[in-house]
C-alpha positions in Angstrom: -118.5 -66.7 17.7 -117.7 -67.3 21.2 -116.4 -64.4 23.2 -114.6 -65.1 26.4 -114.4 -62.7 29.1 -110.8 -63.0 30.8 -110.5 -60.2 33.2 -112.5 -56.8 34.4 -111.3 -53.7 36.2 -111.5 -50.2 36.6 -109.2 -47.6 35.1 -108.3 -44.3 36.6 -107.0 -41.1 35.8 -103.3 -41.2 36.2 -103.5 -37.8 38.2 -106.2 -36.9 40.1 -109.1 -34.4 39.5 -108.6 -30.8 41.0 -111.2 -30.6 43.9 -112.2 -27.1 41.7 -113.5 -29.6 39.2 -115.2 -32.4 41.2 -118.9 -31.5 40.5 -119.5 -31.3 36.6 -122.6 -29.7 36.1 -124.7 -31.1 33.1 -126.6 -29.0 30.6 -130.1 -28.5 29.7 -129.7 -30.5 26.6 -128.3 -33.4 28.3 -130.9 -33.6 31.0 -133.5 -34.4 28.4 -131.6 -37.5 27.0 -132.7 -40.9 27.9 -130.6 -42.9 30.0 -128.7 -45.2 27.1 -125.1 -45.7 26.2 -123.7 -45.3 22.9 -122.2 -48.3 21.2 -119.2 -48.2 18.9 -116.4 -50.8 18.2 -113.2 -50.1 16.1 -111.7 -52.9 14.4 -107.6 -53.6 13.8 -105.9 -56.1 11.9 -102.7 -57.8 13.4 -100.1 -55.7 11.6 -96.9 -57.8 11.4 -94.5 -54.5 10.5 -95.3 -53.2 14.0 -94.2 -56.1 15.8 -96.5 -55.8 18.9 -98.0 -58.3 20.8 -101.4 -58.3 22.1 -100.7 -58.7 25.3 -98.8 -55.5 25.0 -101.6 -53.8 23.0 -103.8 -53.9 25.7 -101.1 -52.9 28.1 -100.6 -49.8 26.2 -104.4 -49.5 26.0 -105.2 -49.1 29.5 -101.8 -46.7 30.3 -102.7 -44.5 27.7 -106.7 -45.0 28.6 -105.7 -43.6 32.2 -104.1 -40.5 30.6 -106.7 -39.6 28.4 -109.3 -39.8 31.4 -107.1 -36.7 33.1 -108.0 -34.7 30.5 -112.0 -36.4 30.1 -112.0 -36.0 33.7 -116.2 -36.4 33.8 -116.0 -39.9 32.0 -114.2 -41.3 34.9 -116.9 -39.8 37.5 -120.3 -41.0 38.4 -123.5 -39.7 37.3 -125.4 -37.9 40.2 -129.3 -37.3 39.8 -130.7 -35.4 36.8 -127.7 -32.6 36.4 -124.6 -33.6 37.9 -121.6 -35.9 37.5 -119.6 -36.5 40.7 -115.9 -36.2 39.0 -114.8 -38.6 42.0 -111.7 -40.3 39.8 -113.6 -43.7 40.4 -112.7 -44.6 36.9 -114.0 -46.6 33.9 -115.0 -50.4 33.1 -112.4 -51.7 31.1 -112.8 -55.7 29.9 -110.7 -57.8 28.1 -111.6 -60.8 26.1 -110.8 -63.5 23.9 -113.1 -64.4 20.6 -112.8 -67.7 19.3 -112.3 -66.9 15.6 -111.1 -64.6 13.2 -111.9 -61.1 12.8 -112.5 -61.6 9.0 -115.5 -63.7 10.4 -116.9 -60.7 12.0 -116.2 -58.3 9.1 -117.3 -60.4 6.8 -120.5 -61.5 7.5 -121.4 -59.2 11.0 -124.1 -60.6 12.9 -125.4 -57.8 15.6 -125.8 -60.5 18.5 -122.4 -61.3 18.0 -121.3 -57.7 17.8 -122.9 -57.1 21.2 -120.8 -59.0 22.8 -117.6 -57.1 21.8 -118.8 -54.2 23.8 -118.9 -54.0 27.7 -122.5 -53.4 28.1 -125.2 -55.3 26.2 -128.1 -54.5 23.9 -130.5 -53.6 26.7 -128.9 -50.4 26.3 -129.4 -49.1 29.8 -127.5 -47.1 32.1 -125.7 -49.2 34.8 -126.6 -48.5 38.6 -123.4 -47.2 39.2 -123.9 -44.7 36.9 -120.5 -44.8 34.4 -120.2 -42.6 32.1 -118.0 -45.0 29.8 -116.6 -48.5 29.2 -114.1 -50.0 27.1 -113.6 -53.6 26.1 -110.6 -55.0 24.2 -111.3 -58.3 22.7 -108.4 -60.4 21.1 -108.9 -62.6 18.2 -107.0 -65.7 17.5 -105.8 -64.4 14.1 -103.9 -61.3 16.2 -106.4 -58.8 15.3 -108.3 -57.0 17.8 -111.7 -54.9 18.4 -112.0 -52.1 20.9 -116.0 -52.0 22.0 -116.5 -48.6 23.6 -119.9 -47.5 25.3 -120.6 -43.7 26.5 -123.6 -42.7 28.6 -125.8 -40.3 26.2 -127.0 -38.4 29.0 -123.3 -37.1 29.5 -122.1 -36.9 25.4 -123.4 -37.2 22.0 -121.6 -39.2 19.5 -119.1 -35.7 18.5 -117.8 -36.2 21.9 -117.1 -39.6 21.7 -115.3 -39.0 18.7 -113.0 -36.4 20.2 -112.5 -38.6 23.1 -111.3 -41.4 20.8 -108.9 -38.7 18.5 -107.5 -37.9 21.7 -107.1 -41.4 23.3 -105.5 -43.0 20.2 -103.3 -39.6 19.8 -101.7 -40.5 23.7 -100.7 -43.9 22.5 -99.4 -43.0 19.1 -97.6 -40.1 20.5 -95.6 -39.6 16.9 -99.4 -38.6 15.3 -100.8 -36.6 18.0 -103.0 -33.5 17.3 -102.9 -31.4 20.4 -106.0 -30.3 21.8 -108.1 -30.3 25.0 -112.4 -30.8 25.6 -113.9 -27.7 26.1 -116.4 -27.9 29.1 -118.6 -25.0 28.8 -121.8 -26.3 27.9 -123.3 -25.7 31.2 -122.0 -22.0 31.0 -124.2 -21.8 27.7 -127.2 -24.1 28.8 -127.5 -23.7 32.6 -129.3 -27.3 34.0 -132.6 -26.6 35.6 -133.4 -29.7 37.5 -137.1 -29.9 37.0 -139.1 -32.5 38.6 -141.1 -33.0 35.4 -138.5 -35.0 33.7 -137.3 -38.2 35.0 -135.4 -40.2 32.1 -136.8 -43.2 32.8 -136.4 -44.6 29.2 -137.2 -48.2 29.4 -140.3 -48.0 30.8 -141.2 -45.1 28.5 -140.4 -46.5 25.4 -142.2 -49.4 26.1 -145.5 -47.9 26.8 -145.4 -45.5 23.8 -143.7 -47.8 21.4 -144.1 -51.6 21.8 -141.4 -53.6 21.6 -141.0 -55.4 18.5 -140.1 -58.9 19.1 -138.6 -60.1 15.8 -136.4 -56.7 15.4 -133.1 -57.1 13.1 -130.4 -54.9 12.5 -128.6 -55.3 8.9 -125.9 -52.9 7.5 -126.5 -52.0 3.7 -123.2 -50.4 1.8 -123.8 -47.6 -0.4 -120.5 -47.0 -2.6 -119.4 -43.5 -3.4 -120.8 -44.0 -7.0 -124.1 -45.2 -5.7 -124.6 -41.8 -3.6 -123.2 -39.6 -6.4 -126.1 -41.0 -8.5 -128.5 -40.6 -6.0 -127.0 -36.7 -5.3 -127.2 -36.4 -9.6 -130.9 -37.5 -9.3 -131.5 -35.3 -6.4 -130.5 -32.2 -8.1 -131.8 -32.8 -11.3 -135.4 -33.6 -10.4 -135.8 -31.4 -6.8 -135.1 -27.7 -6.0 -132.0 -28.4 -4.2 -129.0 -27.5 -5.7 -126.3 -29.3 -3.8 -128.3 -32.4 -2.1 -125.5 -33.6 0.6 -124.7 -37.4 0.9 -126.4 -37.6 3.9 -129.6 -35.9 3.0 -129.9 -37.9 0.0 -129.2 -41.4 1.8 -131.5 -40.5 4.3 -134.3 -39.7 2.2 -134.0 -42.7 0.1 -133.6 -44.9 3.2 -137.2 -42.9 4.9 -139.0 -43.8 1.5 -138.2 -47.2 1.5 -138.4 -47.7 4.7 -142.3 -46.6 4.3 -142.2 -48.8 1.3 -141.7 -52.0 3.3 -144.3 -51.2 6.1 -146.9 -51.8 2.9 -149.4 -48.4 4.1 -152.1 -47.0 2.3 -150.9 -43.9 1.1 -153.9 -42.3 2.6 -152.6 -43.7 6.1 -148.7 -43.0 5.1 -148.0 -40.3 7.6 -144.7 -40.3 8.8 -141.9 -38.0 10.6 -138.4 -38.2 10.3 -135.4 -37.1 12.5 -131.9 -36.4 12.4 -129.7 -35.1 14.9 -127.9 -31.4 14.1 -124.8 -30.2 15.7 -124.4 -27.2 17.6 -120.7 -27.1 17.2 -119.6 -24.6 14.5 -123.2 -23.1 14.7 -121.9 -20.7 18.3 -118.7 -19.2 18.3 -118.3 -20.6 21.8 -118.5 -24.0 20.7 -115.7 -26.0 19.3 -115.5 -29.5 17.3 -114.1 -30.8 21.0 -117.0 -29.1 22.9 -118.2 -31.7 25.5 -121.6 -32.8 26.3 -124.8 -33.2 24.2 -124.6 -30.0 21.6 -127.3 -31.2 19.4 -131.1 -30.3 18.7 -133.1 -32.4 16.4 -134.5 -31.6 13.1 -137.7 -33.0 12.3 -139.9 -33.4 8.9 -143.5 -34.2 8.5 -144.5 -36.6 5.4 -148.2 -36.8 4.2 -148.3 -39.7 1.9 -145.3 -38.7 -0.4 -143.4 -41.8 -1.7 -140.9 -40.2 -4.3 -137.5 -40.2 -2.0 -136.0 -37.0 -4.1 -139.5 -35.0 -2.6 -138.3 -36.4 0.5 -134.5 -34.8 0.0 -136.4 -31.6 -0.4 -138.7 -32.1 3.3 -135.0 -32.7 4.8 -133.8 -29.9 4.0 -136.7 -27.4 5.1 -136.2 -29.3 8.2 -132.4 -28.8 8.5 -132.3 -25.3 7.8 -135.2 -24.8 10.9 -131.8 -24.8 13.2 -130.9 -21.7 11.9 -129.7 -18.4 13.7 -132.8 -17.2 15.1 -133.3 -20.8 16.6 -130.2 -20.6 18.3 -130.3 -17.2 19.7 -133.4 -18.4 21.3 -131.7 -21.6 22.3 -129.1 -19.4 23.9 -131.7 -16.9 25.4 -134.2 -17.1 29.0 -136.3 -19.5 27.2 -133.8 -21.7 25.6 -134.9 -24.6 28.1 -138.7 -24.6 27.1 -137.5 -24.4 23.5 -135.1 -27.7 23.9 -137.7 -29.2 26.0 -140.0 -29.0 23.2 -137.8 -30.2 20.5 -136.7 -33.2 22.4 -140.3 -34.0 23.1 -141.8 -33.8 19.6 -140.4 -37.4 19.0 -142.7 -38.8 22.3 -145.7 -36.9 21.0 -145.6 -38.3 17.4 -144.5 -42.3 19.2 -147.7 -41.5 21.4 -150.3 -41.1 18.8 -149.6 -44.5 17.3 -150.7 -44.0 13.9 -147.7 -41.9 12.6 -144.5 -44.0 11.5 -141.3 -42.2 13.0 -138.2 -42.8 11.9 -135.1 -41.8 13.4 -131.5 -40.9 12.5 -128.0 -40.8 13.7 -125.0 -40.2 11.7 -121.6 -40.5 12.2 -120.6 -39.4 8.8 -117.7 -37.1 8.9 -116.4 -38.0 12.0 -113.1 -39.3 11.1 -113.5 -42.6 13.5 -111.2 -44.5 10.6 -108.4 -42.2 11.5 -108.4 -43.5 15.4 -104.3 -45.0 14.8 -103.4 -46.3 18.1 -99.8 -47.1 17.0 -100.7 -50.4 15.1 -102.6 -48.8 12.4 -105.9 -47.1 11.4 -109.1 -49.8 11.8 -110.0 -51.7 9.1 -113.6 -51.4 10.1 -116.0 -49.3 12.4 -119.7 -50.3 13.6 -122.3 -50.2 16.0 -123.9 -52.9 17.7 -127.5 -53.8 18.1 -130.0 -51.0 19.0 -133.9 -51.7 20.5 -135.7 -49.0 18.5 -137.4 -49.8 15.5 -137.0 -47.8 12.1 -133.7 -46.4 13.6 -130.6 -45.9 10.8 -127.1 -45.2 11.6 -125.0 -43.6 9.0 -121.2 -44.5 8.9 -118.4 -43.4 6.6 -117.3 -46.6 4.7 -113.7 -47.8 5.5 -110.9 -48.0 2.8 -110.5 -46.2 -0.6 -114.4 -46.0 -1.5 -115.9 -43.3 0.1 -119.4 -44.4 0.4 -121.6 -44.7 3.8 -122.4 -47.9 5.7 -126.3 -47.9 6.7 -126.9 -49.8 10.0 -130.9 -50.1 9.5 -133.3 -51.9 12.5 -136.6 -52.7 11.6 -138.9 -55.5 12.0 -138.2 -58.5 10.4 -141.1 -59.1 8.2 -140.4 -55.0 6.8 -136.9 -55.9 6.6 -137.5 -59.1 4.2 -139.3 -56.3 2.1 -136.6 -53.8 2.0 -134.4 -56.4 0.7 -136.4 -57.7 -2.1 -136.9 -53.7 -3.1 -135.8 -53.5 -6.6 -134.8 -50.2 -6.6 -133.0 -50.3 -3.0 -131.1 -53.2 -4.2 -130.0 -51.3 -7.3 -128.2 -48.7 -4.8 -126.9 -50.9 -2.1 -124.1 -53.2 -3.3 -124.5 -55.9 -0.3 -126.2 -56.3 2.8 -125.3 -58.5 5.9 -127.1 -59.4 9.1 
């Protein structure tokens, strides 16, 4: 599908950021995050009952975006160095594009290479020299539908922050349904920046040196219905020590196990680790669901040859429980920076060994992205774009009546082919599309 760029401009906050807020400090957790963008795409059908033209939609989005940036003012600034955002109101990149095709063509058979053209920064995934924390692309389809592609810099925020921004922004447009809230900017108070010289976030060179790029890397979507996930939970409950396995736990363990099986590694050599981000919001009283920044730690589960995914559920639960009250008290203490540093360096350590399979998960489940109504209805689909690191899994709540989960899987092409032929894997997933 051909995507034609029509225009590009910078959207600035509708009112100036006060002088006392001009220097926004990143936290020491932010300082450890490599400089890449998190891509997210929301898709909306043409709603004839709303009687809103595509041209008017774009105008509304730009006006409301300008208003939303007043509250989320660091996103309209520029990242300076390792621990500062200069909130100078330079604004965010806003692109408008035309798609020579229908929205149903995208949703019915998604192609990650096409999806890359629906976000403002493409699949290379690295922060531009301008240090822009946020960019938006609105794509207008011939059927009247639209997509809103968003890229937010992981150096400044995580997926939960992105979800909070989308909720506020859509509420600004759709005033009748707005849930009033303000973002909370206290992460650097809880986790003061260190601006240490030992870390320079050059993620591109780091990735190549410790995990060589796979030439034939593919991204595919697999849909797991609510009934399939219920069956997983029941099986895990009946065959493990976990009384109440969560949807994310069972699906992550299932994907982990079958990813390893697709690699055809000898059991004696099959050492792997799986990492999941654990949200600190709700675990620290000073943090709310709208606290801004990177507010998570990684839970790592190690596996020495286990192939039964039910057993892997237990390993994941143990890993999640390590981010407990004692851990958080240490994180908030004098040695919190060192603890966070060790937490993030674990992945690099295992990648550097070369003989360990490193599996990475990111879950958007529960973020209510499916509720983002800008005034012309809720999204008919939410997706990611392509991602450059192999053995990565992104989980999204399914859109529609079925409360299932979509898993976006990034693997080497020959391993993906084996995964799709896996009999047990096929029995739990309804379909896949590349």
